[in-house]
mmCIF file of the N, C-alpha and C atoms, coordinates in Angstrom:
data_MODEL
# 
_entry.id   MODEL 
# 
loop_
_atom_site.group_PDB 
_atom_site.id 
_atom_site.type_symbol 
_atom_site.label_atom_id 
_atom_site.label_alt_id 
_atom_site.label_comp_id 
_atom_site.label_asym_id 
_atom_site.label_entity_id 
_atom_site.label_seq_id 
_atom_site.pdbx_PDB_ins_code 
_atom_site.Cartn_x 
_atom_site.Cartn_y 
_atom_site.Cartn_z 
_atom_site.occupancy 
_atom_site.B_iso_or_equiv 
_atom_site.pdbx_formal_charge 
_atom_site.auth_seq_id 
_atom_site.auth_comp_id 
_atom_site.auth_asym_id 
_atom_site.auth_atom_id 
_atom_site.pdbx_PDB_model_num 
ATOM 1   N N  . UNK A 1 1  ? -84.731 223.214 20.364 1.00 0.00 ? 1  UNK A N  1 
ATOM 2   C CA . UNK A 1 1  ? -83.252 223.046 20.505 1.00 0.00 ? 1  UNK A CA 1 
ATOM 3   C C  . UNK A 1 1  ? -82.618 224.280 19.486 1.00 0.00 ? 1  UNK A C  1 
ATOM 4   N N  . UNK A 1 2  ? -81.420 223.864 19.233 1.00 0.00 ? 2  UNK A N  1 
ATOM 5   C CA . UNK A 1 2  ? -80.803 224.563 18.090 1.00 0.00 ? 2  UNK A CA 1 
ATOM 6   C C  . UNK A 1 2  ? -80.376 223.815 16.894 1.00 0.00 ? 2  UNK A C  1 
ATOM 7   N N  . UNK A 1 3  ? -80.511 224.287 15.806 1.00 0.00 ? 3  UNK A N  1 
ATOM 8   C CA . UNK A 1 3  ? -79.798 223.389 14.664 1.00 0.00 ? 3  UNK A CA 1 
ATOM 9   C C  . UNK A 1 3  ? -78.621 224.157 14.117 1.00 0.00 ? 3  UNK A C  1 
ATOM 10  N N  . UNK A 1 4  ? -77.929 223.359 13.342 1.00 0.00 ? 4  UNK A N  1 
ATOM 11  C CA . UNK A 1 4  ? -76.696 223.943 12.724 1.00 0.00 ? 4  UNK A CA 1 
ATOM 12  C C  . UNK A 1 4  ? -77.017 224.970 11.976 1.00 0.00 ? 4  UNK A C  1 
ATOM 13  N N  . UNK A 1 5  ? -77.997 224.953 11.025 1.00 0.00 ? 5  UNK A N  1 
ATOM 14  C CA . UNK A 1 5  ? -78.299 226.222 10.153 1.00 0.00 ? 5  UNK A CA 1 
ATOM 15  C C  . UNK A 1 5  ? -78.830 227.383 11.020 1.00 0.00 ? 5  UNK A C  1 
ATOM 16  N N  . UNK A 1 6  ? -79.516 227.237 12.144 1.00 0.00 ? 6  UNK A N  1 
ATOM 17  C CA . UNK A 1 6  ? -79.821 228.401 13.058 1.00 0.00 ? 6  UNK A CA 1 
ATOM 18  C C  . UNK A 1 6  ? -78.555 228.982 13.668 1.00 0.00 ? 6  UNK A C  1 
ATOM 19  N N  . UNK A 1 7  ? -77.706 228.228 14.057 1.00 0.00 ? 7  UNK A N  1 
ATOM 20  C CA . UNK A 1 7  ? -76.405 228.721 14.562 1.00 0.00 ? 7  UNK A CA 1 
ATOM 21  C C  . UNK A 1 7  ? -75.559 229.386 13.422 1.00 0.00 ? 7  UNK A C  1 
ATOM 22  N N  . UNK A 1 8  ? -75.539 229.164 12.349 1.00 0.00 ? 8  UNK A N  1 
ATOM 23  C CA . UNK A 1 8  ? -74.936 229.835 11.312 1.00 0.00 ? 8  UNK A CA 1 
ATOM 24  C C  . UNK A 1 8  ? -75.678 230.965 10.975 1.00 0.00 ? 8  UNK A C  1 
ATOM 25  N N  . UNK A 1 9  ? -76.890 231.042 10.792 1.00 0.00 ? 9  UNK A N  1 
ATOM 26  C CA . UNK A 1 9  ? -77.637 232.188 10.618 1.00 0.00 ? 9  UNK A CA 1 
ATOM 27  C C  . UNK A 1 9  ? -77.725 233.251 11.881 1.00 0.00 ? 9  UNK A C  1 
ATOM 28  N N  . UNK A 1 10 ? -77.891 232.649 13.011 1.00 0.00 ? 10 UNK A N  1 
ATOM 29  C CA . UNK A 1 10 ? -77.660 233.580 14.131 1.00 0.00 ? 10 UNK A CA 1 
ATOM 30  C C  . UNK A 1 10 ? -76.141 234.375 14.089 1.00 0.00 ? 10 UNK A C  1 
ATOM 31  N N  . UNK A 1 11 ? -75.166 233.569 13.737 1.00 0.00 ? 11 UNK A N  1 
ATOM 32  C CA . UNK A 1 11 ? -73.855 234.298 13.720 1.00 0.00 ? 11 UNK A CA 1 
ATOM 33  C C  . UNK A 1 11 ? -73.785 235.332 12.566 1.00 0.00 ? 11 UNK A C  1 
ATOM 34  N N  . UNK A 1 12 ? -74.475 235.167 11.427 1.00 0.00 ? 12 UNK A N  1 
ATOM 35  C CA . UNK A 1 12 ? -74.667 235.925 10.338 1.00 0.00 ? 12 UNK A CA 1 
ATOM 36  C C  . UNK A 1 12 ? -75.183 237.254 10.829 1.00 0.00 ? 12 UNK A C  1 
ATOM 37  N N  . UNK A 1 13 ? -76.386 237.051 11.448 1.00 0.00 ? 13 UNK A N  1 
ATOM 38  C CA . UNK A 1 13 ? -77.106 238.370 12.010 1.00 0.00 ? 13 UNK A CA 1 
ATOM 39  C C  . UNK A 1 13 ? -76.230 239.233 12.679 1.00 0.00 ? 13 UNK A C  1 
ATOM 40  N N  . UNK A 1 14 ? -75.490 238.618 13.588 1.00 0.00 ? 14 UNK A N  1 
ATOM 41  C CA . UNK A 1 14 ? -74.677 239.319 14.625 1.00 0.00 ? 14 UNK A CA 1 
ATOM 42  C C  . UNK A 1 14 ? -73.385 239.572 13.826 1.00 0.00 ? 14 UNK A C  1 
ATOM 43  N N  . UNK A 1 15 ? -72.993 239.218 12.873 1.00 0.00 ? 15 UNK A N  1 
ATOM 44  C CA . UNK A 1 15 ? -71.810 239.442 12.079 1.00 0.00 ? 15 UNK A CA 1 
ATOM 45  C C  . UNK A 1 15 ? -70.639 238.798 13.115 1.00 0.00 ? 15 UNK A C  1 
ATOM 46  N N  . UNK A 1 16 ? -70.748 237.651 13.595 1.00 0.00 ? 16 UNK A N  1 
ATOM 47  C CA . UNK A 1 16 ? -69.809 237.006 14.375 1.00 0.00 ? 16 UNK A CA 1 
ATOM 48  C C  . UNK A 1 16 ? -69.168 235.768 13.653 1.00 0.00 ? 16 UNK A C  1 
ATOM 49  N N  . UNK A 1 17 ? -67.863 235.758 13.909 1.00 0.00 ? 17 UNK A N  1 
ATOM 50  C CA . UNK A 1 17 ? -67.221 234.598 13.271 1.00 0.00 ? 17 UNK A CA 1 
ATOM 51  C C  . UNK A 1 17 ? -67.289 233.272 14.133 1.00 0.00 ? 17 UNK A C  1 
ATOM 52  N N  . UNK A 1 18 ? -66.994 232.247 13.824 1.00 0.00 ? 18 UNK A N  1 
ATOM 53  C CA . UNK A 1 18 ? -66.898 231.010 14.700 1.00 0.00 ? 18 UNK A CA 1 
ATOM 54  C C  . UNK A 1 18 ? -66.085 231.377 15.954 1.00 0.00 ? 18 UNK A C  1 
ATOM 55  N N  . UNK A 1 19 ? -65.025 231.972 15.780 1.00 0.00 ? 19 UNK A N  1 
ATOM 56  C CA . UNK A 1 19 ? -64.195 232.324 16.845 1.00 0.00 ? 19 UNK A CA 1 
ATOM 57  C C  . UNK A 1 19 ? -64.749 233.265 17.810 1.00 0.00 ? 19 UNK A C  1 
ATOM 58  N N  . UNK A 1 20 ? -65.538 234.343 17.259 1.00 0.00 ? 20 UNK A N  1 
ATOM 59  C CA . UNK A 1 20 ? -66.124 235.139 18.060 1.00 0.00 ? 20 UNK A CA 1 
ATOM 60  C C  . UNK A 1 20 ? -67.087 234.504 19.014 1.00 0.00 ? 20 UNK A C  1 
ATOM 61  N N  . UNK A 1 21 ? -67.994 233.644 18.262 1.00 0.00 ? 21 UNK A N  1 
ATOM 62  C CA . UNK A 1 21 ? -68.935 232.775 19.207 1.00 0.00 ? 21 UNK A CA 1 
ATOM 63  C C  . UNK A 1 21 ? -68.324 231.984 20.114 1.00 0.00 ? 21 UNK A C  1 
ATOM 64  N N  . UNK A 1 22 ? -67.224 231.481 19.740 1.00 0.00 ? 22 UNK A N  1 
ATOM 65  C CA . UNK A 1 22 ? -66.456 230.600 20.851 1.00 0.00 ? 22 UNK A CA 1 
ATOM 66  C C  . UNK A 1 22 ? -65.952 231.397 22.012 1.00 0.00 ? 22 UNK A C  1 
ATOM 67  N N  . UNK A 1 23 ? -65.610 232.656 21.874 1.00 0.00 ? 23 UNK A N  1 
ATOM 68  C CA . UNK A 1 23 ? -65.099 233.506 22.833 1.00 0.00 ? 23 UNK A CA 1 
ATOM 69  C C  . UNK A 1 23 ? -66.206 233.674 23.771 1.00 0.00 ? 23 UNK A C  1 
ATOM 70  N N  . UNK A 1 24 ? -67.325 234.216 23.100 1.00 0.00 ? 24 UNK A N  1 
ATOM 71  C CA . UNK A 1 24 ? -68.534 234.707 23.775 1.00 0.00 ? 24 UNK A CA 1 
ATOM 72  C C  . UNK A 1 24 ? -69.162 233.534 24.661 1.00 0.00 ? 24 UNK A C  1 
ATOM 73  N N  . UNK A 1 25 ? -69.227 232.461 24.011 1.00 0.00 ? 25 UNK A N  1 
ATOM 74  C CA . UNK A 1 25 ? -69.828 231.273 24.777 1.00 0.00 ? 25 UNK A CA 1 
ATOM 75  C C  . UNK A 1 25 ? -69.036 230.569 25.581 1.00 0.00 ? 25 UNK A C  1 
ATOM 76  N N  . UNK A 1 26 ? -67.772 230.639 25.457 1.00 0.00 ? 26 UNK A N  1 
ATOM 77  C CA . UNK A 1 26 ? -66.827 229.844 26.290 1.00 0.00 ? 26 UNK A CA 1 
ATOM 78  C C  . UNK A 1 26 ? -66.766 228.435 25.704 1.00 0.00 ? 26 UNK A C  1 
ATOM 79  N N  . UNK A 1 27 ? -67.176 228.201 24.545 1.00 0.00 ? 27 UNK A N  1 
ATOM 80  C CA . UNK A 1 27 ? -67.245 226.730 23.922 1.00 0.00 ? 27 UNK A CA 1 
ATOM 81  C C  . UNK A 1 27 ? -66.106 226.693 22.811 1.00 0.00 ? 27 UNK A C  1 
ATOM 82  N N  . UNK A 1 28 ? -65.404 225.612 22.820 1.00 0.00 ? 28 UNK A N  1 
ATOM 83  C CA . UNK A 1 28 ? -64.438 225.347 21.787 1.00 0.00 ? 28 UNK A CA 1 
ATOM 84  C C  . UNK A 1 28 ? -64.783 225.617 20.378 1.00 0.00 ? 28 UNK A C  1 
ATOM 85  N N  . UNK A 1 29 ? -64.007 226.440 19.709 1.00 0.00 ? 29 UNK A N  1 
ATOM 86  C CA . UNK A 1 29 ? -64.125 226.730 18.187 1.00 0.00 ? 29 UNK A CA 1 
ATOM 87  C C  . UNK A 1 29 ? -64.161 225.455 17.486 1.00 0.00 ? 29 UNK A C  1 
ATOM 88  N N  . UNK A 1 30 ? -63.704 224.204 17.863 1.00 0.00 ? 30 UNK A N  1 
ATOM 89  C CA . UNK A 1 30 ? -63.729 223.016 16.962 1.00 0.00 ? 30 UNK A CA 1 
ATOM 90  C C  . UNK A 1 30 ? -65.158 222.416 17.254 1.00 0.00 ? 30 UNK A C  1 
ATOM 91  N N  . UNK A 1 31 ? -65.788 222.541 18.516 1.00 0.00 ? 31 UNK A N  1 
ATOM 92  C CA . UNK A 1 31 ? -67.131 222.145 18.823 1.00 0.00 ? 31 UNK A CA 1 
ATOM 93  C C  . UNK A 1 31 ? -68.083 222.782 17.883 1.00 0.00 ? 31 UNK A C  1 
ATOM 94  N N  . UNK A 1 32 ? -67.862 224.228 17.857 1.00 0.00 ? 32 UNK A N  1 
ATOM 95  C CA . UNK A 1 32 ? -68.727 224.920 17.151 1.00 0.00 ? 32 UNK A CA 1 
ATOM 96  C C  . UNK A 1 32 ? -68.779 224.598 15.553 1.00 0.00 ? 32 UNK A C  1 
ATOM 97  N N  . UNK A 1 33 ? -67.345 224.420 14.974 1.00 0.00 ? 33 UNK A N  1 
ATOM 98  C CA . UNK A 1 33 ? -67.066 224.343 13.546 1.00 0.00 ? 33 UNK A CA 1 
ATOM 99  C C  . UNK A 1 33 ? -67.765 222.849 13.306 1.00 0.00 ? 33 UNK A C  1 
ATOM 100 N N  . UNK A 1 34 ? -67.474 221.689 14.054 1.00 0.00 ? 34 UNK A N  1 
ATOM 101 C CA . UNK A 1 34 ? -68.087 220.382 13.955 1.00 0.00 ? 34 UNK A CA 1 
ATOM 102 C C  . UNK A 1 34 ? -69.652 220.450 13.948 1.00 0.00 ? 34 UNK A C  1 
ATOM 103 N N  . UNK A 1 35 ? -70.168 221.192 14.871 1.00 0.00 ? 35 UNK A N  1 
ATOM 104 C CA . UNK A 1 35 ? -71.690 221.223 14.988 1.00 0.00 ? 35 UNK A CA 1 
ATOM 105 C C  . UNK A 1 35 ? -72.212 221.794 13.629 1.00 0.00 ? 35 UNK A C  1 
ATOM 106 N N  . UNK A 1 36 ? -71.727 223.098 13.324 1.00 0.00 ? 36 UNK A N  1 
ATOM 107 C CA . UNK A 1 36 ? -72.203 223.810 12.176 1.00 0.00 ? 36 UNK A CA 1 
ATOM 108 C C  . UNK A 1 36 ? -72.031 223.032 10.859 1.00 0.00 ? 36 UNK A C  1 
ATOM 109 N N  . UNK A 1 37 ? -71.067 222.241 10.700 1.00 0.00 ? 37 UNK A N  1 
ATOM 110 C CA . UNK A 1 37 ? -71.025 221.302 9.410  1.00 0.00 ? 37 UNK A CA 1 
ATOM 111 C C  . UNK A 1 37 ? -71.720 220.017 9.584  1.00 0.00 ? 37 UNK A C  1 
ATOM 112 N N  . UNK A 1 38 ? -72.189 219.700 10.608 1.00 0.00 ? 38 UNK A N  1 
ATOM 113 C CA . UNK A 1 38 ? -73.003 218.443 10.747 1.00 0.00 ? 38 UNK A CA 1 
ATOM 114 C C  . UNK A 1 38 ? -72.012 217.241 11.165 1.00 0.00 ? 38 UNK A C  1 
ATOM 115 N N  . UNK A 1 39 ? -70.849 217.575 11.364 1.00 0.00 ? 39 UNK A N  1 
ATOM 116 C CA . UNK A 1 39 ? -69.975 216.446 11.654 1.00 0.00 ? 39 UNK A CA 1 
ATOM 117 C C  . UNK A 1 39 ? -70.193 215.768 13.149 1.00 0.00 ? 39 UNK A C  1 
ATOM 118 N N  . UNK A 1 40 ? -70.831 216.531 14.150 1.00 0.00 ? 40 UNK A N  1 
ATOM 119 C CA . UNK A 1 40 ? -71.150 216.154 15.435 1.00 0.00 ? 40 UNK A CA 1 
ATOM 120 C C  . UNK A 1 40 ? -72.365 216.936 15.861 1.00 0.00 ? 40 UNK A C  1 
ATOM 121 N N  . UNK A 1 41 ? -72.754 216.282 16.836 1.00 0.00 ? 41 UNK A N  1 
ATOM 122 C CA . UNK A 1 41 ? -73.857 216.823 17.516 1.00 0.00 ? 41 UNK A CA 1 
ATOM 123 C C  . UNK A 1 41 ? -73.486 217.091 19.057 1.00 0.00 ? 41 UNK A C  1 
ATOM 124 N N  . UNK A 1 42 ? -73.519 218.193 19.485 1.00 0.00 ? 42 UNK A N  1 
ATOM 125 C CA . UNK A 1 42 ? -72.976 218.611 20.772 1.00 0.00 ? 42 UNK A CA 1 
ATOM 126 C C  . UNK A 1 42 ? -74.005 218.098 21.754 1.00 0.00 ? 42 UNK A C  1 
ATOM 127 N N  . UNK A 1 43 ? -73.715 218.021 23.192 1.00 0.00 ? 43 UNK A N  1 
ATOM 128 C CA . UNK A 1 43 ? -74.625 217.689 24.121 1.00 0.00 ? 43 UNK A CA 1 
ATOM 129 C C  . UNK A 1 43 ? -75.504 218.702 24.276 1.00 0.00 ? 43 UNK A C  1 
ATOM 130 N N  . UNK A 1 44 ? -76.702 218.484 24.829 1.00 0.00 ? 44 UNK A N  1 
ATOM 131 C CA . UNK A 1 44 ? -77.848 219.456 25.032 1.00 0.00 ? 44 UNK A CA 1 
ATOM 132 C C  . UNK A 1 44 ? -77.459 220.690 25.767 1.00 0.00 ? 44 UNK A C  1 
ATOM 133 N N  . UNK A 1 45 ? -76.584 220.341 26.917 1.00 0.00 ? 45 UNK A N  1 
ATOM 134 C CA . UNK A 1 45 ? -76.118 221.374 27.665 1.00 0.00 ? 45 UNK A CA 1 
ATOM 135 C C  . UNK A 1 45 ? -75.324 222.482 26.978 1.00 0.00 ? 45 UNK A C  1 
ATOM 136 N N  . UNK A 1 46 ? -74.511 221.869 25.918 1.00 0.00 ? 46 UNK A N  1 
ATOM 137 C CA . UNK A 1 46 ? -73.762 222.776 25.168 1.00 0.00 ? 46 UNK A CA 1 
ATOM 138 C C  . UNK A 1 46 ? -74.590 223.623 24.012 1.00 0.00 ? 46 UNK A C  1 
ATOM 139 N N  . UNK A 1 47 ? -75.615 223.037 23.474 1.00 0.00 ? 47 UNK A N  1 
ATOM 140 C CA . UNK A 1 47 ? -76.481 223.731 22.772 1.00 0.00 ? 47 UNK A CA 1 
ATOM 141 C C  . UNK A 1 47 ? -77.192 224.835 23.526 1.00 0.00 ? 47 UNK A C  1 
ATOM 142 N N  . UNK A 1 48 ? -77.615 224.536 24.781 1.00 0.00 ? 48 UNK A N  1 
ATOM 143 C CA . UNK A 1 48 ? -78.250 225.437 25.499 1.00 0.00 ? 48 UNK A CA 1 
ATOM 144 C C  . UNK A 1 48 ? -77.364 226.738 25.682 1.00 0.00 ? 48 UNK A C  1 
ATOM 145 N N  . UNK A 1 49 ? -76.189 226.496 25.966 1.00 0.00 ? 49 UNK A N  1 
ATOM 146 C CA . UNK A 1 49 ? -75.318 227.546 26.211 1.00 0.00 ? 49 UNK A CA 1 
ATOM 147 C C  . UNK A 1 49 ? -75.200 228.520 24.979 1.00 0.00 ? 49 UNK A C  1 
ATOM 148 N N  . UNK A 1 50 ? -74.982 227.783 23.741 1.00 0.00 ? 50 UNK A N  1 
ATOM 149 C CA . UNK A 1 50 ? -75.052 228.570 22.564 1.00 0.00 ? 50 UNK A CA 1 
ATOM 150 C C  . UNK A 1 50 ? -76.282 229.305 22.516 1.00 0.00 ? 50 UNK A C  1 
ATOM 151 N N  . UNK A 1 51 ? -77.402 228.778 22.537 1.00 0.00 ? 51 UNK A N  1 
ATOM 152 C CA . UNK A 1 51 ? -78.614 229.381 22.457 1.00 0.00 ? 51 UNK A CA 1 
ATOM 153 C C  . UNK A 1 51 ? -78.759 230.825 23.350 1.00 0.00 ? 51 UNK A C  1 
ATOM 154 N N  . UNK A 1 52 ? -78.449 230.495 24.684 1.00 0.00 ? 52 UNK A N  1 
ATOM 155 C CA . UNK A 1 52 ? -78.439 231.788 25.608 1.00 0.00 ? 52 UNK A CA 1 
ATOM 156 C C  . UNK A 1 52 ? -77.418 232.692 25.234 1.00 0.00 ? 52 UNK A C  1 
ATOM 157 N N  . UNK A 1 53 ? -76.378 232.401 24.759 1.00 0.00 ? 53 UNK A N  1 
ATOM 158 C CA . UNK A 1 53 ? -75.398 233.347 24.260 1.00 0.00 ? 53 UNK A CA 1 
ATOM 159 C C  . UNK A 1 53 ? -76.034 234.158 23.180 1.00 0.00 ? 53 UNK A C  1 
ATOM 160 N N  . UNK A 1 54 ? -76.581 233.432 22.052 1.00 0.00 ? 54 UNK A N  1 
ATOM 161 C CA . UNK A 1 54 ? -76.986 234.277 20.961 1.00 0.00 ? 54 UNK A CA 1 
ATOM 162 C C  . UNK A 1 54 ? -78.467 234.995 21.440 1.00 0.00 ? 54 UNK A C  1 
ATOM 163 N N  . UNK A 1 55 ? -79.200 234.712 22.403 1.00 0.00 ? 55 UNK A N  1 
ATOM 164 C CA . UNK A 1 55 ? -80.275 235.250 22.903 1.00 0.00 ? 55 UNK A CA 1 
ATOM 165 C C  . UNK A 1 55 ? -79.816 236.694 23.812 1.00 0.00 ? 55 UNK A C  1 
ATOM 166 N N  . UNK A 1 56 ? -78.884 236.483 24.543 1.00 0.00 ? 56 UNK A N  1 
ATOM 167 C CA . UNK A 1 56 ? -78.165 237.681 25.193 1.00 0.00 ? 56 UNK A CA 1 
ATOM 168 C C  . UNK A 1 56 ? -77.826 238.631 24.347 1.00 0.00 ? 56 UNK A C  1 
ATOM 169 N N  . UNK A 1 57 ? -77.354 238.348 23.021 1.00 0.00 ? 57 UNK A N  1 
ATOM 170 C CA . UNK A 1 57 ? -76.927 239.170 22.074 1.00 0.00 ? 57 UNK A CA 1 
ATOM 171 C C  . UNK A 1 57 ? -78.045 239.735 21.267 1.00 0.00 ? 57 UNK A C  1 
ATOM 172 N N  . UNK A 1 58 ? -79.148 239.272 21.430 1.00 0.00 ? 58 UNK A N  1 
ATOM 173 C CA . UNK A 1 58 ? -80.309 239.984 20.579 1.00 0.00 ? 58 UNK A CA 1 
ATOM 174 C C  . UNK A 1 58 ? -81.040 238.996 19.579 1.00 0.00 ? 58 UNK A C  1 
ATOM 175 N N  . UNK A 1 59 ? -80.609 237.696 19.704 1.00 0.00 ? 59 UNK A N  1 
ATOM 176 C CA . UNK A 1 59 ? -81.247 236.779 18.675 1.00 0.00 ? 59 UNK A CA 1 
ATOM 177 C C  . UNK A 1 59 ? -82.538 236.102 19.074 1.00 0.00 ? 59 UNK A C  1 
ATOM 178 N N  . UNK A 1 60 ? -83.485 236.190 18.313 1.00 0.00 ? 60 UNK A N  1 
ATOM 179 C CA . UNK A 1 60 ? -84.706 235.472 18.732 1.00 0.00 ? 60 UNK A CA 1 
ATOM 180 C C  . UNK A 1 60 ? -84.969 234.229 17.799 1.00 0.00 ? 60 UNK A C  1 
ATOM 181 N N  . UNK A 1 61 ? -85.108 233.112 18.504 1.00 0.00 ? 61 UNK A N  1 
ATOM 182 C CA . UNK A 1 61 ? -85.189 231.789 17.827 1.00 0.00 ? 61 UNK A CA 1 
ATOM 183 C C  . UNK A 1 61 ? -86.804 231.462 17.468 1.00 0.00 ? 61 UNK A C  1 
ATOM 184 N N  . UNK A 1 62 ? -86.947 230.986 16.009 1.00 0.00 ? 62 UNK A N  1 
ATOM 185 C CA . UNK A 1 62 ? -88.277 230.982 15.670 1.00 0.00 ? 62 UNK A CA 1 
ATOM 186 C C  . UNK A 1 62 ? -88.275 229.336 15.373 1.00 0.00 ? 62 UNK A C  1 
ATOM 187 N N  . UNK A 1 63 ? -89.421 228.794 16.288 1.00 0.00 ? 63 UNK A N  1 
ATOM 188 C CA . UNK A 1 63 ? -89.663 227.393 16.121 1.00 0.00 ? 63 UNK A CA 1 
ATOM 189 C C  . UNK A 1 63 ? -90.243 226.928 15.009 1.00 0.00 ? 63 UNK A C  1 
ATOM 190 N N  . UNK A 1 64 ? -89.988 225.618 14.646 1.00 0.00 ? 64 UNK A N  1 
ATOM 191 C CA . UNK A 1 64 ? -90.827 225.154 13.497 1.00 0.00 ? 64 UNK A CA 1 
ATOM 192 C C  . UNK A 1 64 ? -92.157 225.567 13.272 1.00 0.00 ? 64 UNK A C  1 
ATOM 193 N N  . UNK A 1 65 ? -92.542 225.981 12.177 1.00 0.00 ? 65 UNK A N  1 
ATOM 194 C CA . UNK A 1 65 ? -93.920 226.556 11.939 1.00 0.00 ? 65 UNK A CA 1 
ATOM 195 C C  . UNK A 1 65 ? -94.383 226.258 10.711 1.00 0.00 ? 65 UNK A C  1 
ATOM 196 N N  . UNK A 1 66 ? -94.055 225.231 10.060 1.00 0.00 ? 66 UNK A N  1 
ATOM 197 C CA . UNK A 1 66 ? -94.659 224.851 8.627  1.00 0.00 ? 66 UNK A CA 1 
ATOM 198 C C  . UNK A 1 66 ? -93.452 225.264 7.696  1.00 0.00 ? 66 UNK A C  1 
ATOM 199 N N  . UNK A 1 67 ? -92.588 226.180 8.148  1.00 0.00 ? 67 UNK A N  1 
ATOM 200 C CA . UNK A 1 67 ? -91.688 226.388 6.935  1.00 0.00 ? 67 UNK A CA 1 
ATOM 201 C C  . UNK A 1 67 ? -90.194 226.349 7.577  1.00 0.00 ? 67 UNK A C  1 
ATOM 202 N N  . UNK A 1 68 ? -90.031 225.648 8.763  1.00 0.00 ? 68 UNK A N  1 
ATOM 203 C CA . UNK A 1 68 ? -88.756 225.208 9.148  1.00 0.00 ? 68 UNK A CA 1 
ATOM 204 C C  . UNK A 1 68 ? -88.410 226.337 10.321 1.00 0.00 ? 68 UNK A C  1 
ATOM 205 N N  . UNK A 1 69 ? -87.373 225.921 11.114 1.00 0.00 ? 69 UNK A N  1 
ATOM 206 C CA . UNK A 1 69 ? -87.091 226.786 12.247 1.00 0.00 ? 69 UNK A CA 1 
ATOM 207 C C  . UNK A 1 69 ? -86.113 228.052 11.697 1.00 0.00 ? 69 UNK A C  1 
ATOM 208 N N  . UNK A 1 70 ? -86.124 228.913 12.382 1.00 0.00 ? 70 UNK A N  1 
ATOM 209 C CA . UNK A 1 70 ? -85.393 230.326 11.892 1.00 0.00 ? 70 UNK A CA 1 
ATOM 210 C C  . UNK A 1 70 ? -84.798 231.131 13.044 1.00 0.00 ? 70 UNK A C  1 
ATOM 211 N N  . UNK A 1 71 ? -84.363 232.172 12.662 1.00 0.00 ? 71 UNK A N  1 
ATOM 212 C CA . UNK A 1 71 ? -83.920 233.149 13.632 1.00 0.00 ? 71 UNK A CA 1 
ATOM 213 C C  . UNK A 1 71 ? -84.020 234.781 13.114 1.00 0.00 ? 71 UNK A C  1 
ATOM 214 N N  . UNK A 1 72 ? -84.291 235.652 14.061 1.00 0.00 ? 72 UNK A N  1 
ATOM 215 C CA . UNK A 1 72 ? -84.266 236.914 13.555 1.00 0.00 ? 72 UNK A CA 1 
ATOM 216 C C  . UNK A 1 72 ? -83.746 237.914 14.881 1.00 0.00 ? 72 UNK A C  1 
ATOM 217 N N  . UNK A 1 73 ? -83.312 239.100 14.548 1.00 0.00 ? 73 UNK A N  1 
ATOM 218 C CA . UNK A 1 73 ? -83.006 239.927 15.537 1.00 0.00 ? 73 UNK A CA 1 
ATOM 219 C C  . UNK A 1 73 ? -84.026 240.528 16.326 1.00 0.00 ? 73 UNK A C  1 
ATOM 220 N N  . UNK A 1 74 ? -83.807 240.760 17.507 1.00 0.00 ? 74 UNK A N  1 
ATOM 221 C CA . UNK A 1 74 ? -84.775 241.458 18.425 1.00 0.00 ? 74 UNK A CA 1 
ATOM 222 C C  . UNK A 1 74 ? -84.892 242.848 17.934 1.00 0.00 ? 74 UNK A C  1 
ATOM 223 N N  . UNK A 1 75 ? -86.103 243.442 18.020 1.00 0.00 ? 75 UNK A N  1 
ATOM 224 C CA . UNK A 1 75 ? -86.268 244.867 17.858 1.00 0.00 ? 75 UNK A CA 1 
ATOM 225 C C  . UNK A 1 75 ? -85.470 245.635 18.891 1.00 0.00 ? 75 UNK A C  1 
ATOM 226 N N  . UNK A 1 76 ? -84.550 246.559 18.578 1.00 0.00 ? 76 UNK A N  1 
ATOM 227 C CA . UNK A 1 76 ? -83.751 247.254 19.391 1.00 0.00 ? 76 UNK A CA 1 
ATOM 228 C C  . UNK A 1 76 ? -84.707 248.173 20.438 1.00 0.00 ? 76 UNK A C  1 
ATOM 229 N N  . UNK A 1 77 ? -85.875 248.325 20.183 1.00 0.00 ? 77 UNK A N  1 
ATOM 230 C CA . UNK A 1 77 ? -86.739 249.064 21.008 1.00 0.00 ? 77 UNK A CA 1 
ATOM 231 C C  . UNK A 1 77 ? -87.664 248.331 21.868 1.00 0.00 ? 77 UNK A C  1 
ATOM 232 N N  . UNK A 1 78 ? -87.516 246.899 21.856 1.00 0.00 ? 78 UNK A N  1 
ATOM 233 C CA . UNK A 1 78 ? -88.327 245.993 22.898 1.00 0.00 ? 78 UNK A CA 1 
ATOM 234 C C  . UNK A 1 78 ? -87.551 246.190 24.320 1.00 0.00 ? 78 UNK A C  1 
# 
């Protein structure tokens, strides 16, 4: 799925504010803010939308591999 820290890291890689993510994903800014701060857990469908939005923008999600989940940018040459 998508963790709050992955969401924050993906935004940082793209240099997006929470508001920019809200606009791109069509998800409320308050939902994103509360998720990233750990105050609430959005529904799975909302997390899927966020993840797809990031992936479309070039973010690759790295699953748990012993060191925890992470993110990186896709090579522009792929």
